[in-house]
C-alpha positions as CSV (number, residue, x, y, z in Angstrom):
1,M,25.7,62.5,-3.8
2,R,26.4,61.8,-0.1
3,T,22.8,60.3,0.5
4,L,23.5,58.2,-2.7
5,A,26.7,57.0,-1.3
6,L,25.4,56.1,1.9
7,L,22.7,53.9,0.3
8,F,25.4,52.3,-2.0
9,V,27.5,51.3,1.0
10,F,24.3,50.0,3.2
11,G,23.2,47.8,0.1
12,V,26.5,46.3,-0.2
13,F,26.6,45.6,3.5
14,L,23.2,43.9,3.3
15,L,24.1,41.7,0.1
16,S,27.5,40.6,1.8
17,G,25.6,39.8,5.1
18,C,23.1,37.7,3.1
19,A,25.9,35.9,1.2
20,N,27.6,35.0,4.5
21,Q,24.3,33.6,5.7
22,A,23.3,30.3,4.1
23,P,19.7,29.7,3.6
24,A,17.9,27.1,5.7
25,A,17.7,23.7,3.8
26,V,14.1,22.7,4.3
27,N,12.9,19.4,3.0
28,E,9.2,19.1,1.9
29,A,7.2,16.0,0.9
30,R,3.5,14.8,0.1
31,V,2.9,11.1,0.7
32,G,-0.2,9.2,0.2
33,T,-1.5,6.3,2.0
34,W,-4.9,4.7,3.2
35,K,-6.2,5.2,6.8
36,T,-6.0,1.4,7.7
37,A,-4.0,-0.7,10.1
38,Q,-1.9,-2.1,7.6
39,T,-1.0,1.3,5.9
40,I,-0.5,3.1,9.0
41,Q,3.2,3.7,8.7
42,P,3.4,7.3,7.2
43,F,1.7,8.9,10.0
44,L,4.5,8.1,12.0
45,Y,7.1,9.2,9.5
46,R,7.3,12.7,11.7
47,N,8.8,11.1,14.7
48,H,11.9,10.0,12.3
49,L,12.3,13.1,10.2
50,P,14.6,16.3,10.9
51,A,12.5,19.0,12.8
52,N,12.4,21.4,9.7
53,F,11.1,18.6,7.3
54,K,7.5,19.7,5.8
55,L,5.7,16.5,5.7
56,E,1.9,16.3,4.5
57,V,0.4,12.8,4.7
58,L,-3.0,12.4,2.4
59,P,-5.3,9.5,2.9
60,F,-6.9,7.9,0.0
61,T,-9.5,5.2,-0.7
62,N,-8.2,3.9,-3.7
63,P,-4.8,2.8,-5.0
64,G,-5.5,3.9,-8.8
65,D,-6.3,7.6,-7.3
66,Q,-2.9,7.5,-5.3
67,K,-1.1,6.6,-8.4
68,A,-2.8,9.3,-10.5
69,A,-1.7,11.9,-8.1
70,L,1.8,10.6,-7.9
71,L,2.3,10.7,-11.7
72,A,0.6,14.2,-11.9
73,G,3.4,15.4,-9.4
74,D,1.1,15.9,-6.2
75,L,2.5,13.2,-4.4
76,D,6.6,12.5,-3.9
77,M,5.7,9.0,-2.6
78,S,2.6,6.8,-1.9
79,G,1.3,3.5,-0.8
80,T,-0.1,1.1,-3.5
81,T,-0.7,-2.7,-4.5
82,I,2.2,-4.6,-6.1
83,A,-0.7,-5.6,-8.5
84,L,-1.4,-2.0,-9.5
85,A,2.1,-1.1,-9.7
86,I,2.8,-4.3,-11.9
87,T,-0.2,-2.9,-14.2
88,A,1.0,0.8,-14.5
89,A,4.7,-0.6,-15.3
90,S,2.9,-2.8,-18.2
91,R,1.6,0.5,-19.5
92,G,4.9,2.1,-19.5
93,E,4.3,4.6,-16.8
94,P,7.7,5.5,-15.0
95,V,6.6,4.3,-11.5
96,V,9.2,2.5,-9.4
97,V,8.6,0.3,-6.0
98,V,10.9,1.5,-3.3
99,G,9.8,-0.3,-0.1
100,G,7.5,-2.4,1.2
101,L,4.1,-1.7,2.9
102,C,2.1,-4.4,4.1
103,N,1.7,-8.7,3.4
104,K,-1.2,-10.8,3.7
105,C,-4.5,-8.6,4.6
106,S,-6.9,-10.6,2.3
107,A,-9.6,-13.1,3.3
108,L,-12.6,-14.7,1.8
109,V,-15.6,-14.3,3.9
110,V,-18.9,-16.3,3.3
111,R,-22.3,-15.6,5.2
112,N,-22.2,-17.2,8.7
113,D,-25.4,-19.1,7.9
114,A,-24.4,-20.6,4.6
115,N,-23.5,-24.1,4.0
116,I,-20.4,-23.4,2.5
117,H,-17.3,-24.9,4.1
118,T,-14.7,-25.0,1.4
119,P,-14.1,-22.8,-1.7
120,A,-15.3,-25.6,-3.8
121,G,-18.9,-25.1,-2.1
122,L,-18.8,-21.6,-3.7
123,R,-20.4,-23.1,-7.2
124,G,-23.3,-21.3,-8.0
125,K,-22.9,-18.5,-5.4
126,R,-22.5,-14.8,-5.7
127,I,-19.5,-13.3,-5.0
128,A,-18.4,-9.8,-4.5
129,Y,-15.2,-8.5,-5.7
130,V,-13.2,-5.0,-7.0
131,P,-11.9,-6.0,-10.4
132,G,-7.9,-5.6,-10.8
133,T,-7.3,-5.7,-7.1
134,M,-4.9,-8.2,-5.3
135,H,-8.0,-9.7,-3.6
136,H,-9.3,-10.2,-7.3
137,I,-6.0,-12.2,-8.2
138,L,-6.4,-14.3,-5.2
139,L,-10.2,-14.7,-5.5
140,L,-9.7,-15.9,-9.0
141,E,-6.8,-18.2,-7.9
142,T,-8.8,-19.6,-5.2
143,L,-11.6,-20.5,-7.4
144,S,-8.9,-22.2,-10.0
145,R,-7.5,-24.3,-7.1
146,A,-11.0,-25.3,-6.2
147,G,-12.0,-26.5,-9.6
148,L,-14.3,-23.7,-10.4
149,D,-14.3,-21.3,-13.7
150,P,-15.0,-18.0,-12.5
151,E,-16.9,-17.0,-15.6
152,K,-19.1,-20.2,-15.6
153,D,-19.4,-21.7,-12.1
154,V,-19.9,-18.6,-9.8
155,E,-21.4,-15.1,-10.3
156,L,-19.0,-12.3,-9.8
157,K,-20.2,-9.1,-8.7
158,R,-18.4,-5.8,-8.7
159,I,-19.3,-4.2,-5.5
160,D,-17.2,-1.6,-3.6
161,F,-15.0,-2.8,-0.5
162,F,-17.2,-0.4,1.6
163,D,-20.4,-1.8,0.5
164,M,-19.6,-5.4,0.5
165,G,-20.4,-6.0,4.3
166,Q,-23.7,-5.0,3.6
167,A,-24.4,-6.8,0.7
168,L,-23.5,-10.0,2.2
169,A,-25.5,-9.2,5.6
170,Q,-28.3,-8.6,3.4
171,G,-28.1,-11.7,1.5
172,A,-27.2,-9.7,-1.7
173,V,-24.1,-11.8,-2.2
174,D,-22.9,-15.3,-0.4
175,A,-19.5,-14.2,-0.2
176,F,-16.7,-11.5,-0.7
177,C,-13.0,-11.3,-1.1
178,S,-11.5,-8.2,0.5
179,G,-8.9,-6.7,2.4
180,E,-9.1,-5.9,6.2
181,P,-10.7,-4.7,8.2
182,Y,-13.8,-5.8,6.3
183,P,-13.6,-9.6,7.1
184,A,-12.8,-8.8,10.6
185,L,-15.9,-6.6,10.8
186,A,-18.1,-9.2,9.2
187,V,-16.7,-11.8,11.9
188,A,-17.2,-9.3,14.7
189,K,-20.9,-8.5,13.9
190,G,-21.7,-12.0,13.2
191,Y,-23.1,-12.1,9.7
192,G,-19.8,-13.4,8.1
193,R,-17.0,-16.0,8.8
194,I,-13.9,-16.5,7.1
195,L,-13.8,-19.4,4.8
196,A,-10.4,-18.8,3.8
197,Y,-7.0,-16.5,3.7
198,P,-6.1,-16.8,0.1
199,Y,-2.5,-16.6,-0.2
200,Y,-1.7,-19.2,-2.7
201,D,1.4,-21.4,-3.2
202,N,2.2,-21.0,-6.7
203,G,5.5,-18.8,-5.8
204,V,3.7,-15.5,-5.2
205,G,2.9,-15.9,-1.4
206,A,1.4,-13.3,0.5
207,V,2.9,-9.9,-1.2
208,N,0.4,-7.1,-1.1
209,A,1.2,-3.3,-1.1
210,G,4.3,-1.2,-1.2
211,L,5.6,2.1,-1.9
212,L,5.7,3.8,-5.2
213,T,7.4,6.8,-6.5
214,T,8.6,7.9,-10.1
215,R,11.9,7.4,-11.8
216,A,12.1,11.2,-11.8
217,N,11.6,11.4,-8.0
218,I,14.5,9.2,-7.9
219,D,16.9,10.9,-10.4
220,N,16.0,14.5,-9.3
221,N,15.7,13.9,-5.6
222,G,16.9,10.4,-4.5
223,E,17.9,11.9,-1.0
224,L,14.4,12.9,-0.3
225,I,13.2,9.3,-1.1
226,Q,15.8,7.9,1.0
227,Q,14.9,10.2,4.0
228,L,11.3,8.7,3.6
229,V,12.1,5.3,3.0
230,T,14.3,5.3,6.2
231,A,11.6,6.9,8.2
232,H,9.2,4.1,7.0
233,A,11.5,1.5,8.2
234,R,12.0,3.2,11.4
235,S,8.0,3.6,11.7
236,T,7.3,0.1,10.7
237,E,9.9,-1.3,13.2
238,Y,8.5,0.7,15.9
239,L,4.7,-0.4,15.4
240,K,5.9,-4.1,15.0
241,A,7.6,-3.7,18.5
242,N,4.6,-2.1,20.2
243,P,1.5,-3.9,18.9
244,G,-0.6,-2.5,21.3
245,E,0.1,1.3,20.6
246,W,-0.3,0.1,16.8
247,L,-4.0,-1.1,17.2
248,D,-4.8,2.0,19.5
249,M,-3.4,4.3,16.8
250,A,-5.4,2.4,13.9
251,A,-8.7,2.7,16.2
252,G,-8.3,6.4,15.6
253,F,-9.3,5.7,12.1
254,G,-12.8,4.8,13.1
255,T,-12.3,1.0,13.3
256,N,-13.4,-0.6,16.9
257,R,-10.4,-1.8,18.6
258,A,-12.1,-5.4,19.1
259,V,-12.4,-5.5,15.3
260,L,-8.7,-4.5,14.9
261,D,-7.7,-7.6,17.4
262,I,-9.0,-10.0,14.8
263,T,-7.5,-8.2,12.1
264,A,-3.9,-8.2,13.8
265,A,-3.3,-11.9,12.9
266,N,-4.1,-11.3,9.3
267,I,-1.5,-8.4,8.7
268,D,2.0,-8.2,8.3
269,L,3.7,-4.5,8.3
270,V,6.8,-4.8,6.2
271,W,9.4,-2.2,4.8
272,D,12.1,-4.4,3.5
273,L,12.4,-5.8,0.0
274,D,15.1,-8.4,-1.4
275,K,15.2,-10.4,-4.6
276,D,12.9,-13.0,-2.9
277,Y,10.2,-10.2,-3.2
278,I,11.0,-9.6,-6.6
279,R,10.9,-13.0,-7.8
280,Q,7.4,-13.6,-6.0
281,A,6.1,-10.0,-7.8
282,A,7.4,-11.5,-11.0
283,N,5.5,-14.8,-10.4
284,L,2.4,-12.4,-9.7
285,A,2.9,-10.6,-13.0
286,A,3.2,-13.8,-14.8
287,R,-0.2,-14.9,-13.3
288,M,-1.9,-11.6,-14.0
289,K,-0.8,-11.9,-17.8
290,E,-2.3,-15.5,-17.7
291,L,-5.7,-14.2,-16.5
292,G,-5.8,-11.5,-19.0
293,M,-5.0,-8.6,-16.6
294,I,-2.1,-7.2,-18.1
295,S,-1.2,-7.7,-21.8
296,E,2.7,-7.6,-21.3
297,I,4.9,-8.6,-18.4
298,P,7.2,-5.6,-17.2
299,D,10.7,-5.4,-16.7
300,M,10.6,-6.3,-12.9
301,E,14.1,-5.5,-12.1
302,A,13.4,-1.9,-13.5
303,L,10.3,-1.7,-11.5
304,F,11.9,-2.2,-8.3
305,D,14.9,-0.2,-6.5
306,L,16.2,-2.2,-3.7
307,R,18.8,0.9,-2.9
308,F,16.6,2.6,-0.6
309,V,15.8,0.0,1.6
310,E,19.3,-1.3,1.5
311,Q,20.5,1.8,2.9
312,A,17.7,2.1,5.6
313,R,19.1,-1.6,6.6
314,M,22.4,-0.3,7.3
315,E,21.0,2.7,9.1
316,L,18.9,0.7,11.4
317,E,21.7,-2.0,11.5
318,L,19.8,-4.9,10.8
């Protein structure tokens, strides 16, 4: 009996000690992005998060795969193109854009030896593209402004971004529309030249990519999303203030620094969102519907949640 009593007292002592010692709060997040100069910010988040924050940054090559991982619960936040976010929302998927990522970044490239000097000169030419991307939309808009019918006046060839440069160099296509660094790479290697930076002037501007999460993540762990968005804002501001360090870090992804020096002029690192941005995105959605890329325009106010960038703005005192 004495032994049992001692065990009971010892157990009570342990329980009371545990009760008086609060468990350490450890935040944890998984963020998806691309390994490119324009989507590099998540790799700096660790510098702006608490020491006990467990962060895993996962690189992807396709925004569709990032969105699928997000919806499956494998990511807490991910980069995505605004075009893909609009497409997902138009299908009723519970996605929300909570921050900017990058603007611009696209270019229309032609063979260096081609007698093509304006978009109108693309008549009868073969153009590489990836369907459903921002670059696809920009290409269609550029062709339309040049008086060309994409279905009749040119031959659009579906080729992956990674293979466009080789196709152009070998003469399999006459042009391609892609994101950086592939246009700059074509210029640096001498087989391509920039025909146009296709940011059209119908109210969309140069919007490109943003940060995507889900409504459930916001409802269930809004503080986590806020930490990530604020870290994103701080990371973006740091890279903009230190362009040399930005490009040196991006070179670690495998792109030559000389190529990155060319790309830099065609990249805007961003994090902030505002009503004007949403208006431009709404204009993009309307254009996507006209092009048959979506059947319905989603609720654009619901697609964007500005609370997180507004709080980040206050924390950064901007």
